GUSEFI-632320 format. One record per residue (C-alpha): residue in one letter; z, y, x. Coordinates in steps of 0.5 Angstrom, whole numbers, padded with zeros to 4 digits, always signed. Layout:
% GUSEFI-632320
aZYX/...
This chain:
% GUSEFI-632320
m+0561+0211+0162/a+0561+0208+0169/t+0562+0212+0175/r+0557+0212+0180/a+0559+0209+0186/p+0559+0214+0192/r+0552+0214+0196/t+0553+0212+0204/v+0551+0217+0209/v+0552+0214+0216/n+0552+0219+0222/i+0551+0215+0229/s+0553+0220+0234/l+0551+0219+0241/t+0557+0222+0244/d+0564+0219+0244/s+0568+0216+0238/s+0574+0221+0238/g+0571+0225+0232/d+0570+0218+0228/y+0572+0218+0221/d+0570+0214+0214/t+0571+0218+0208/v+0569+0220+0201/v+0567+0227+0200/t+0564+0231+0194/f+0557+0235+0195/l+0553+0238+0190/r+0557+0235+0184/r+0557+0228+0187/k+0561+0223+0191/y+0559+0221+0198/r+0562+0216+0203/i+0560+0219+0210/v+0562+0215+0216/r+0561+0217+0223/i+0561+0213+0229/g+0560+0215+0236/t+0557+0211+0242/n+0558+0214+0248/g+0551+0215+0250/d+0549+0208+0249/v+0542+0207+0245/a+0542+0200+0245/a+0549+0200+0242/a+0547+0205+0237/s+0541+0201+0235/r+0545+0195+0233/l+0550+0199+0229/v+0544+0202+0225/v+0542+0195+0224/k+0549+0193+0222/w+0549+0198+0217/r+0542+0198+0214/e+0544+0194+0208/e+0550+0199+0206/a+0547+0206+0208/d+0543+0210+0204/a+0541+0214+0209/f+0542+0215+0217/a+0544+0222+0220/i+0543+0221+0228/s+0546+0226+0232/g+0549+0228+0239/l+0543+0226+0243/h+0542+0233+0247/s+0550+0232+0248/a+0549+0225+0251/k+0544+0228+0256/a+0549+0234+0258/l+0554+0228+0259/g+0549+0224+0263/f+0550+0218+0259/f+0542+0217+0259/r+0537+0221+0263/t+0529+0221+0263/g+0529+0213+0264/p+0529+0208+0261/w+0531+0213+0255/t+0529+0220+0253/i+0531+0223+0247/h+0524+0222+0243/r+0524+0215+0245/a+0532+0214+0243/i+0530+0217+0236/e+0524+0213+0235/r+0528+0206+0237/l+0534+0208+0232/t+0528+0210+0227/d+0525+0203+0227/a+0532+0200+0227/a+0533+0203+0220/g+0527+0200+0217/d+0526+0203+0210/v+0533+0207+0210/p+0531+0215+0211/v+0533+0218+0218/t+0534+0225+0219/t+0537+0229+0226/g+0538+0235+0222/g+0533+0239+0225/r+0530+0243+0220/l+0537+0245+0217/t+0539+0247+0224/e+0534+0251+0225/v+0535+0255+0218/l+0542+0255+0219/q+0542+0258+0226/e+0537+0263+0225/w+0541+0265+0219/g+0547+0266+0223/l+0544+0270+0228/r+0541+0275+0223/r+0547+0275+0219/i+0551+0278+0225/h+0545+0283+0227/a+0546+0285+0220/e+0553+0286+0220/m+0553+0289+0227/p+0546+0292+0228/g+0544+0292+0236/y+0550+0286+0237/f+0544+0282+0241/t+0541+0288+0244/n+0539+0286+0251/a+0545+0281+0251/r+0546+0277+0257/t+0545+0270+0255/v+0545+0263+0258/v+0542+0257+0254/l+0545+0250+0255/g+0542+0244+0254/h+0535+0241+0254/g+0531+0245+0249/n+0535+0244+0243/h+0536+0251+0241/s+0529+0253+0241/r+0530+0257+0234/a+0536+0261+0236/v+0532+0263+0243/e+0526+0265+0239/v+0531+0269+0234/l+0534+0272+0240/h+0528+0274+0244/e+0527+0279+0238/h+0533+0283+0241/t+0533+0281+0249/a+0529+0279+0255/n+0536+0277+0259/i+0536+0270+0257/d+0537+0264+0262/f+0537+0257+0262/t+0540+0251+0265/d+0534+0247+0263/p+0529+0248+0269/s+0523+0247+0265/l+0525+0253+0260/r+0528+0257+0266/v+0521+0257+0269/e+0518+0260+0263/s+0523+0265+0263/s+0520+0272+0264/a+0527+0274+0268/v+0526+0269+0273/m+0519+0270+0274/q+0521+0278+0276/l+0527+0276+0280/n+0524+0270+0284/p+0517+0268+0283/f+0518+0263+0289/l+0524+0260+0285/s+0520+0260+0279/q+0514+0256+0282/s+0518+0251+0286/l+0521+0249+0279/a+0514+0249+0276/l+0513+0243+0280/t+0517+0239+0276/k+0513+0240+0270/l+0507+0237+0274/s+0505+0230+0270/s+0508+0224+0273/r+0501+0221+0274/l+0500+0226+0280/i+0507+0225+0283/p+0510+0218+0284/g+0516+0216+0280/p+0522+0216+0285/v+0519+0223+0288/l+0519+0226+0281/s+0526+0223+0279/q+0529+0226+0285/m+0525+0233+0284/q+0528+0233+0277/v+0535+0231+0279/q+0535+0237+0284/s+0531+0242+0280/e+0537+0241+0274/q+0542+0242+0279/l+0539+0248+0282/s+0538+0251+0275/a+0545+0249+0273/s+0548+0252+0279/l+0544+0259+0278/a+0545+0259+0270/r+0553+0258+0272/k+0552+0264+0276/a+0549+0268+0271/a+0554+0265+0265/r+0560+0269+0269/s+0557+0276+0267/a+0554+0273+0260/d+0555+0276+0254/l+0553+0270+0250/i+0553+0263+0251/i+0549+0258+0247/g+0551+0250+0247/t+0554+0245+0243/p+0561+0243+0244/v+0560+0238+0249/e+0555+0242+0253/l+0560+0247+0253/a+0565+0242+0256/a+0560+0239+0261/f+0558+0246+0263/d+0566+0247+0265/l+0565+0255+0265/p+0573+0257+0265/e+0570+0265+0265/l+0569+0265+0257/a+0574+0271+0256/g+0570+0277+0252/k+0564+0273+0251/t+0560+0270+0244/v+0559+0263+0244/a+0554+0260+0239/t+0555+0253+0238/t+0554+0248+0233/a+0559+0243+0228/i+0565+0245+0232/s+0572+0242+0230/d+0579+0245+0230/a+0581+0243+0236/q+0575+0245+0240/l+0575+0252+0237/e+0583+0252+0239/e+0580+0251+0246/l+0575+0257+0246/a+0580+0261+0243/a+0585+0260+0249/k+0580+0262+0253/g+0579+0268+0250/v+0572+0268+0247/d+0571+0274+0242/l+0566+0271+0237/v+0564+0264+0235/l+0558+0263+0232/d+0557+0256+0228/p+0551+0255+0224/v+0554+0249+0221/p+0558+0250+0215/q+0564+0245+0214/p+0566+0244+0207/f+0570+0238+0208/d+0576+0236+0211/v+0572+0232+0217/t+0567+0236+0222/v+0560+0234+0220/v+0554+0235+0223/a+0547+0238+0220/a+0544+0232+0220/t+0550+0229+0215/l+0549+0235+0211/e+0541+0234+0211/a+0542+0227+0209/m+0546+0228+0203/m+0541+0233+0201/l+0535+0228+0202/l+0540+0223+0197/a+0541+0229+0192/l+0533+0229+0191/p+0530+0226+0185/t+0527+0219+0187/g+0520+0221+0190/e+0521+0228+0192/e+0521+0231+0199/l+0526+0236+0202/d+0521+0241+0203/d+0523+0249+0204/g+0524+0250+0197/a+0529+0244+0195/m+0533+0246+0202/l+0534+0253+0200/e+0536+0251+0193/m+0541+0246+0195/i+0544+0251+0200/t+0545+0256+0195/r+0548+0251+0190/a+0553+0248+0195/r+0554+0255+0197/l+0553+0253+0205/e+0554+0259+0210/p+0554+0259+0217/r+0561+0261+0220/s+0563+0267+0224/i+0569+0266+0227/y+0573+0271+0231/p+0579+0268+0234/a+0583+0274+0236/g+0580+0278+0230/p+0574+0282+0229/k+0572+0287+0234/r+0565+0289+0238/k+0564+0289+0245/s+0558+0294+0247/r+0555+0295+0254/f+0552+0302+0256/a+0549+0305+0263/f+0550+0312+0265/v+0545+0316+0270/i+0549+0320+0276/h+0546+0324+0282/p+0549+0328+0288/l+0550+0335+0286/s+0549+0338+0293/r+0548+0336+0300/d+0555+0335+0301/f+0555+0329+0297/f+0552+0325+0303/h+0557+0327+0308/k+0562+0322+0304/v+0557+0316+0304/e+0555+0312+0311/p+0551+0312+0314/m+0548+0318+0311/g+0554+0322+0313/t+0553+0321+0320/i+0546+0322+0320/s+0546+0329+0316/q+0551+0331+0321/v+0546+0331+0326/p+0543+0339+0327/g+0536+0339+0323/l+0537+0332+0319/g+0541+0334+0313/g+0535+0336+0309/i+0531+0330+0311/v+0537+0326+0309/e+0537+0330+0302/k+0529+0329+0301/a+0530+0321+0303/a+0535+0320+0298/a+0531+0323+0293/m+0525+0318+0294/a+0530+0312+0294/p+0530+0307+0288/p+0536+0308+0283/f+0542+0303+0285/v+0548+0301+0281/y+0554+0306+0284/s+0560+0303+0280/h+0561+0298+0274/v+0566+0301+0269/t+0571+0296+0265/g+0577+0297+0261/i+0575+0301+0256/k+0578+0300+0249/s+0578+0303+0243/p+0584+0304+0238/t+0579+0300+0233/g+0579+0294+0237/a+0572+0296+0240/e+0571+0295+0247/a+0565+0297+0252/e+0563+0296+0259/g+0558+0300+0263/w+0555+0301+0269/l+0554+0308+0273/l+0547+0308+0276/a+0545+0313+0281/v+0539+0317+0283/g+0539+0320+0290/g+0536+0327+0288/t+0540+0333+0289/p+0538+0339+0284/k+0534+0342+0289/e+0530+0336+0290/l+0529+0335+0283/l+0527+0342+0281/s+0522+0342+0287/h+0518+0336+0284/s+0514+0335+0278/p+0518+0333+0272/e+0514+0326+0272/f+0518+0325+0279/t+0525+0325+0275/y+0522+0321+0269/n+0520+0316+0274/r+0526+0315+0277/l+0530+0315+0270/l+0525+0310+0268/e+0527+0305+0274/a+0534+0306+0272/a+0533+0304+0265/d+0529+0298+0267/i+0536+0296+0271/a+0540+0298+0265/q+0536+0293+0261/r+0537+0288+0266/l+0544+0289+0266/g+0545+0288+0259/a+0546+0296+0257/q+0545+0297+0250/i+0544+0305+0251/m+0544+0309+0257/g+0546+0316+0258/l+0543+0322+0263/g+0548+0326+0267/a+0548+0333+0270/f+0540+0335+0272/t+0537+0329+0270/k+0538+0331+0263/v+0535+0338+0264/v+0529+0337+0268/g+0522+0337+0264/d+0523+0336+0256/a+0531+0334+0257/g+0530+0327+0256/i+0525+0326+0250/t+0519+0323+0255/v+0524+0318+0258/a+0527+0316+0251/k+0520+0315+0248/k+0518+0310+0254/a+0525+0307+0256/p+0526+0300+0254/l+0533+0302+0251/p+0536+0308+0247/i+0537+0314+0251/t+0542+0320+0250/t+0543+0326+0254/g+0550+0327+0252/n+0549+0334+0250/s+0553+0334+0243/y+0559+0332+0246/s+0558+0337+0252/a+0558+0342+0247/s+0564+0340+0243/g+0568+0339+0250/a+0567+0345+0252/l+0569+0349+0246/w+0575+0344+0246/a+0577+0345+0253/a+0576+0353+0252/a+0580+0353+0246/d+0586+0349+0249/a+0586+0353+0255/v+0586+0360+0251/r+0592+0357+0247/k+0596+0355+0254/l+0594+0362+0257/d+0597+0365+0251/i+0594+0372+0252/s+0589+0372+0246/e+0592+0371+0239/v+0590+0365+0236/d+0592+0364+0228/k+0593+0358+0225/d+0586+0356+0223/g+0584+0356+0230/h+0581+0363+0230/i+0581+0367+0236/k+0582+0375+0236/a+0578+0376+0242/k+0570+0377+0244/a+0566+0371+0247/m+0560+0371+0251/v+0555+0365+0252/v+0551+0366+0259/g+0545+0361+0258/a+0545+0361+0250/t+0538+0359+0249/g+0539+0352+0253/s+0541+0346+0249/i+0549+0346+0250/g+0549+0354+0250/s+0546+0355+0243/v+0551+0350+0240/c+0557+0353+0244/a+0554+0360+0241/r+0554+0357+0234/l+0561+0354+0235/l+0564+0361+0238/a+0561+0365+0232/l+0566+0361+0227/v+0572+0362+0231/a+0571+0369+0235/d+0571+0376+0233/e+0565+0378+0236/v+0560+0373+0240/w+0555+0376+0246/l+0549+0371+0247/v+0546+0372+0254/s+0539+0369+0256/p+0533+0372+0259/e+0529+0368+0254/t+0528+0374+0249/a+0524+0371+0243/k+0529+0365+0243/l+0535+0369+0244/l+0533+0374+0238/a+0531+0367+0234/l+0538+0364+0235/k+0542+0371+0233/q+0538+0370+0227/e+0540+0363+0226/i+0547+0364+0227/e+0548+0370+0222/d+0544+0366+0217/e+0549+0360+0218/n+0555+0365+0218/p+0554+0372+0215/r+0561+0374+0217/a+0559+0373+0225/t+0558+0379+0229/v+0553+0377+0234/h+0550+0381+0240/c+0544+0380+0245/a+0543+0381+0252/a+0538+0379+0258/k+0544+0380+0263/p+0552+0379+0262/d+0553+0385+0266/r+0554+0391+0261/a+0559+0387+0256/l+0562+0382+0261/r+0568+0386+0263/h+0570+0386+0255/m+0570+0379+0254/d+0576+0374+0253/v+0572+0368+0253/i+0566+0366+0257/v+0562+0360+0257/t+0557+0359+0262/a+0551+0354+0260/t+0545+0355+0265/s+0541+0351+0269/a+0541+0356+0275/g+0542+0350+0280/g+0548+0354+0283/k+0545+0361+0283/k+0549+0367+0281/v+0549+0368+0274/l+0555+0373+0273/d+0559+0377+0278/i+0566+0375+0277/m+0569+0381+0280/d+0567+0385+0273/v+0571+0380+0269/k+0577+0382+0265/p+0583+0380+0267/g+0586+0374+0263/a+0579+0372+0261/v+0578+0364+0260/i+0571+0362+0263/t+0569+0355+0261/d+0563+0353+0266/v+0559+0347+0263/a+0553+0348+0268/r+0552+0342+0273/p+0552+0345+0279/l+0557+0350+0277/d+0555+0357+0276/l+0561+0359+0279/s+0563+0357+0286/a+0570+0356+0289/e+0569+0362+0293/d+0568+0366+0287/v+0574+0363+0283/a+0579+0365+0289/k+0577+0372+0288/r+0580+0372+0281/p+0587+0369+0281/d+0588+0373+0275/v+0582+0369+0271/l+0582+0362+0269/v+0576+0358+0270/i+0575+0351+0268/e+0570+0346+0269/s+0568+0344+0262/g+0571+0339+0258/e+0573+0333+0261/v+0575+0327+0257/v+0580+0321+0258/l+0577+0315+0256/p+0581+0310+0252/g+0584+0304+0255/e+0590+0302+0259/d+0586+0300+0265/v+0580+0304+0266/r+0576+0302+0272/m+0570+0305+0276/k+0569+0308+0282/s+0571+0316+0283/i+0566+0321+0280/g+0570+0327+0283/l+0575+0327+0277/p+0582+0324+0276/k+0582+0316+0274/g+0580+0315+0267/v+0577+0322+0266/v+0569+0323+0265/y+0565+0328+0264/a+0563+0329+0256/c+0556+0327+0257/l+0558+0321+0260/a+0564+0320+0254/e+0558+0321+0249/t+0555+0315+0251/v+0561+0311+0251/v+0563+0313+0244/l+0556+0311+0242/a+0557+0304+0245/l+0564+0303+0242/e+0561+0305+0235/g+0555+0301+0236/r+0550+0307+0235/y+0545+0305+0240/e+0540+0310+0238/p+0537+0317+0242/f+0543+0321+0239/t+0542+0327+0243/v+0535+0329+0246/g+0531+0335+0247/r+0534+0342+0248/a+0535+0343+0240/i+0542+0340+0239/e+0544+0339+0232/w+0550+0342+0229/e+0552+0336+0225/k+0551+0331+0231/v+0556+0336+0235/r+0561+0335+0229/e+0560+0328+0228/i+0561+0326+0236/y+0567+0330+0236/r+0570+0326+0230/l+0567+0319+0233/g+0571+0321+0239/l+0577+0322+0236/k+0576+0315+0232/h+0576+0312+0239/g+0581+0315+0242/m+0578+0320+0246/g+0582+0325+0249/l+0581+0332+0252/a+0583+0331+0259/t+0588+0335+0263/i+0585+0342+0264/s+0581+0342+0271/g+0578+0348+0275/v+0575+0348+0282/n+0581+0346+0286/g+0584+0340+0281/v+0588+0340+0275/f+0592+0346+0272/t+0599+0345+0272/d+0604+0349+0267/a+0606+0354+0273/d+0598+0355+0274/f+0598+0358+0267/d+0604+0362+0268/r+0601+0365+0275/v+0595+0367+0272/r+0598+0370+0266/e+0603+0374+0270/l+0597+0376+0274/a+0593+0378+0268/l+0598+0382+0265/a+0600+0386+0271/a+0592+0387+0272/r+0592+0390+0265/e+0598+0394+0266/g+0595+0397+0272/n+0588+0399+0269/
């Protein structure tokens, strides 16, 4: 039987000729001769080539029109992309012509959805810049399901961007003038307006691209855009060659998404693959969706996801902070000078509470041992605990929702609430329902960190006995036991201490918590008290987790010498003056956490470099894990989540920070001094 001659597909590209080839390949069990010829944007030359190959070609694949436009080979006159396609189609006569548009749309959508399935939330709020002139519409349509942070180099698309409308309505109206009909504007004026608007739009897009997470464009569009700052970004391109891929890898690109499969030794475009599909059909049949799907499946075509430096995820988070006292304003100018004027301190405090949220710090350099990375933003609201509590919960809710809007525009995929912002009202539930991104209070990790720090401090102090299983031969107390963090601390302490005292003025909740702990742990010995006074002097470990706003919750002079107190409250339940009265007691400020990464950078939040509060660490852990969800909200913390966030923290390299008190980090000498004073005090008693 005679071998069938290869059918011929000629790819006429409007880009350069550097990737030209003439070779024979096998596709769907049949031989095809595929030829690529670049014309450097010369539509007339491309038309002559089509006529030349018309007798030999079985199908034409036309490509590179948008790339040619990006290179400036042709503009609005005399050629537009549509007119160029019409010219080449007419030149082909009866020979089928395709631009690969239908296949490209299918593969683009498939590629993006596959990444989203593999890494849920990857595109959530992704800061995206789209190059070109409308040739990535399907990709943009899919991305709009996940993010509104999309910018364009095409002024006609930029003007329709909701982000542009919000940020600069005047600019959007100016750009909109270029969309007026040419019947209303003289040709030379319209041409000049289009050139100027393209230059302005490209300049704005280039600025946006510096902080973008995702850049969309063909290899030629990327080269024409000439953006050197691609490190850490995702690039969605099409039909990328090995040489072009190496160039992107050298620039530090994290992930390259190429929807066009490359089953051959040469680089083909979607139009070439679609042309071969046309020729594979029985005579008279059309390449409808069903036929295309069948061929994609039979040929095992798949979009490509390429990780030049190996798979990794880079996530983005935001975290809300606020001043814990009026003293903060003394450090910030011009408020510091103003607040020194007699009588103006309170006015400054009230005015700051009314101010809109703002970005306090960009956080970079967080790198997990797993390879995952995270960047974030600390967003400041101006209210002190006194001010937040003096207003209705809705006042704080509104500030937090404003912060959430800022976080979304910045590209954050999750936002955490710090200090009193997670205490007010329903502890984050309302904010989580209304915010445009997931919210977490961080209380699960705060509870875990508090006990983590307390256990480590007990071991270092070496007064109370700790067995090999971590069981503390001691009595423990939780002040504020019915609160969200306090209740979990109580459950944890009941597992490791001989006796646990639960202290809270909320009698009914206290009794219910006692019953729950005893049901969970029948061996636990649990006591209840409305105030800590009577049992305080017998406690070896004390956790204060109130929302008292700095009010006195216990008398430190009644505390047992050598006791370890972990102060989880913000503001602290124990002042520096209180702590100074008892040098024989170890008072630590909850459980701070060291972020992973050799060069973590952010503005000071009053802790050593790279160290953060556990509630902030929870937000970071969830970002590194790709868990963009309301992990902890409300006052009822789930015990399972406390254990889970602790495990995830270890997975991503979180470590317990050096133990700190109101005067800074405790040294070995500090532990020795407290131990000696405590033992001497006990002997004296």
